[in-house]
N, C-alpha and C positions, 0 to 999 in steps of 0.2 A: 937664445939668450941664456946665459948661465950665471950662477952665483956660487961663490966658494962655499963648500960644505966642509966644516971642520973634520978631521980624521976621526975624532971620537964619535961624532954623529954618524959618519959613514960606517963605522964599525958597529954601532948600536943598531942601525937600520939593517945591516946584513945579519946580525945575530938574531934580531927580532923575527926576520924572515926565515930563520933556520938555514941560511945560506942558499935559498931557493928563490927563483923568480916568483914574485908575489902575483904575477899575472898568469903565466903558463905552468908554473910549478916546477920548472926544470932546475935541477941541482947545479949550482955553480961549479962544483968539483969536476963535472963532466964536460965543462965548456973550455974551448981553446981560448976564449976571449974573457977578459974581465967584465963582470957585471957592472951596472950603473946604479947610481942613486938618482931616482926619478922624482921630479916634482909632479905629484898627482895632478894638481891644478898648476899649470905652468905659470912662470912668473909674468908672462905677458897677459895672462888672464887674471892677474891679481893674487896668485898663490904666493905663499910665503916659504922661506927656507926655514921650516920648523918641522920637528919630528912628526907631527900629525899630518903633514902634507908630503912626506917622503916615503918612497917605496923602493925596494930592492928589485931590479929588473935586469933581465938578460938583454943583450944588445939587439936581438930581434924584436922583442916587445917594445923596448924603449925607442928603437929606430922607427918602427911602424907607427907607434902612437904619436911621436913627435910632441907638438904642443896642443894637439887636439884634445877636446873634452868629451866628444861624442860624435854620432854619425846618424845618418838617415837609414831606416830599414825600409819597410814597405810603404809607409805613408810619408811621402816626401815633405810634408809640412811639420812633422813631429821629429825633433832630434832626440835620440836616445843617448843618455849619458853612458860612459864606460864604467866598468867595474872599478870600484874604489876599495883597495885593500884595508883601508883604515876604518871603513864603515860597513862594508859588505862581507858576507860569509862566502868563501869560495865554493863550498859545497852546495849552497843554495843557488848558485848562479851557473855552475858548470858540473858536468859529469864526464869521465873518461870511459870510453868503451872501445877496447881493442886499439888503444893508443890515439884514438880520435877524440878531441874534446868537443862536447856539445853544450850549447847554451840552453839553460832552462828558461828563465824569463828573458825578455828583450835586452836587458843589460848584458847578459851573457852573450846573446847573439850579436849585439853591436860590438862587443869587445873582440870576440872571435873574428869578426869580419875585418876589422881594421888592424888588429895585432897579428893577423894571419897565422893563428894557432895551428891550422891544419894544412899548411903548405906540405907537400909531400915529403920533403927532407926532414921537417920537423916531426911528422908522424913516424917516419922511419927511425929517427933517433930515439923517440919515446918507445918504440917497439923493441928496439935493441936493448935499451936500458931496462925495460920491464922484463924482457926475456932473461936477462942476466940477474934479475932480482934486485936492481939498484933503485927502482922507483916503484 
């Protein structure tokens, strides 16, 4: 399900994110594909098309997230919500060591699991960019 997002709002969301994916922190300028404006809480779950519910996301993160809000980790009875860039601090939920992103609390772990931050291609891309001083 999608809803039209005005160009001025798309531009605001991208600028607010410093033109980087708000989930994995990949800079848009190094992507071959356009980034997306993601509904953090999807429309089907009652999310609104308003700036407080929009995030700038690379295609990998947005595609893997889909309309999901969270996932199961070890305890199959407890759903852990995903990182929300409007209310959560990235550095409190994640750390990068040698281009691998690690989750600090369970929110970070759940986000990494579903968004697939550490697929080999994504890690190699981060290593190349870090080696060149770009991230």
